C-alpha positions as CSV (number, residue, x, y, z in Angstrom):
1,X,170.3,81.6,98.8
2,X,169.0,84.8,100.0
3,X,165.9,84.4,102.0
4,X,162.5,86.3,101.1
5,X,160.1,87.3,103.5
6,X,156.4,87.7,102.7
7,X,155.3,90.9,103.3
8,X,151.6,92.5,103.2
9,X,150.8,96.2,102.0
10,X,149.1,98.0,104.7
11,X,146.5,100.4,103.0
12,X,145.7,103.2,105.3
13,X,146.6,104.6,108.9
14,X,143.6,102.8,110.4
15,X,144.7,99.3,109.2
16,X,148.3,100.5,110.4
17,X,147.1,101.3,114.1
18,X,145.4,97.7,114.4
19,X,148.5,95.9,113.1
20,X,150.7,97.7,115.4
21,X,148.4,97.0,118.2
22,X,148.8,93.4,117.6
23,X,152.3,92.6,116.9
24,X,154.0,89.6,118.1
25,X,157.9,89.5,118.5
26,X,158.5,88.1,115.4
27,X,156.4,90.3,113.2
28,X,157.2,93.9,112.0
29,X,156.3,97.0,109.9
30,X,158.3,98.8,107.4
31,X,157.5,102.1,106.3
32,X,158.7,104.7,104.0
33,X,159.6,107.7,106.3
34,X,162.0,110.5,107.1
35,X,164.7,110.3,109.7
36,X,165.3,113.4,111.9
37,X,166.8,116.4,110.0
38,X,166.7,114.4,106.9
39,X,165.3,115.3,103.9
40,X,165.5,112.2,101.8
41,X,163.0,109.1,102.1
42,X,164.4,106.4,104.5
43,X,162.8,103.3,106.0
44,X,161.0,103.3,109.5
45,X,160.8,100.0,110.9
46,X,158.3,99.2,114.2
47,X,158.5,96.1,116.2
48,X,157.1,95.0,119.6
49,X,159.6,95.0,122.6
50,X,160.0,91.8,124.4
51,X,157.6,92.0,127.8
52,X,160.3,90.4,130.0
53,X,162.7,93.7,129.6
54,X,162.3,95.6,132.7
55,X,160.8,98.6,130.8
56,X,157.6,100.5,130.0
57,X,158.6,100.8,126.5
58,X,156.3,98.5,124.3
59,X,157.5,99.4,120.8
60,X,160.9,99.9,119.1
61,X,160.7,102.5,116.2
62,X,164.2,102.0,113.9
63,X,164.9,104.6,111.5
64,X,167.3,104.1,108.8
65,X,168.7,105.5,105.2
66,X,168.2,103.7,102.4
67,X,170.0,103.2,99.3
68,X,169.0,101.7,95.7
69,X,170.7,98.3,95.4
70,X,171.6,98.0,91.0
71,X,171.9,94.0,91.7
72,X,168.6,93.4,93.1
73,X,166.9,96.5,91.6
74,X,165.3,97.1,95.2
75,X,166.0,99.8,98.2
76,X,167.7,98.4,101.1
77,X,168.7,99.7,104.6
78,X,171.7,101.6,104.5
79,X,172.7,100.9,108.3
80,X,172.9,104.4,109.5
81,X,170.3,103.7,112.3
82,X,168.6,105.5,115.2
83,X,166.3,103.9,117.5
84,X,163.6,105.4,119.6
85,X,161.0,103.4,122.0
86,X,157.3,104.2,122.8
87,X,155.4,102.9,125.6
88,X,152.1,102.3,123.7
89,X,150.5,102.6,120.0
90,X,149.4,106.4,120.1
91,X,152.8,107.3,120.8
92,X,154.5,105.2,117.7
93,X,151.2,106.7,115.8
94,X,152.6,110.4,116.7
95,X,155.8,109.5,115.7
96,X,154.5,108.0,112.4
97,X,152.1,110.8,111.2
98,X,154.8,113.3,111.9
99,X,157.5,111.3,110.0
100,X,155.8,108.9,107.4
101,X,156.2,109.4,103.6
102,X,152.7,110.6,102.5
103,X,150.6,108.8,100.8
104,X,151.2,106.3,103.4
105,X,153.7,103.2,102.0
106,X,153.7,100.6,104.7
107,X,154.2,97.0,104.7
108,X,153.7,94.1,107.7
109,X,155.8,91.2,107.7
């Protein structure tokens, strides 16, 4: 049986900034956006990085292509991933403002 995760839609950039700033390790954000050098919309995932890792990077930004699954009727990550890291919310928001689909389509899980 496939487990379904509850997601709450994020309505605007201000709410998105607050949610990112308060992410726990078991939470994340999913947005529609663009990978570098790609014209097709994919997914951008934002998660918090564990503080015990000896790094000044607090957030992980994971970008991936997306494919439509005919069986489920939804878009799924394609597996061609790239990872970026950011030290603070401001740097994450710079990335999102540059690469997220407009209007914003984002969810908190």
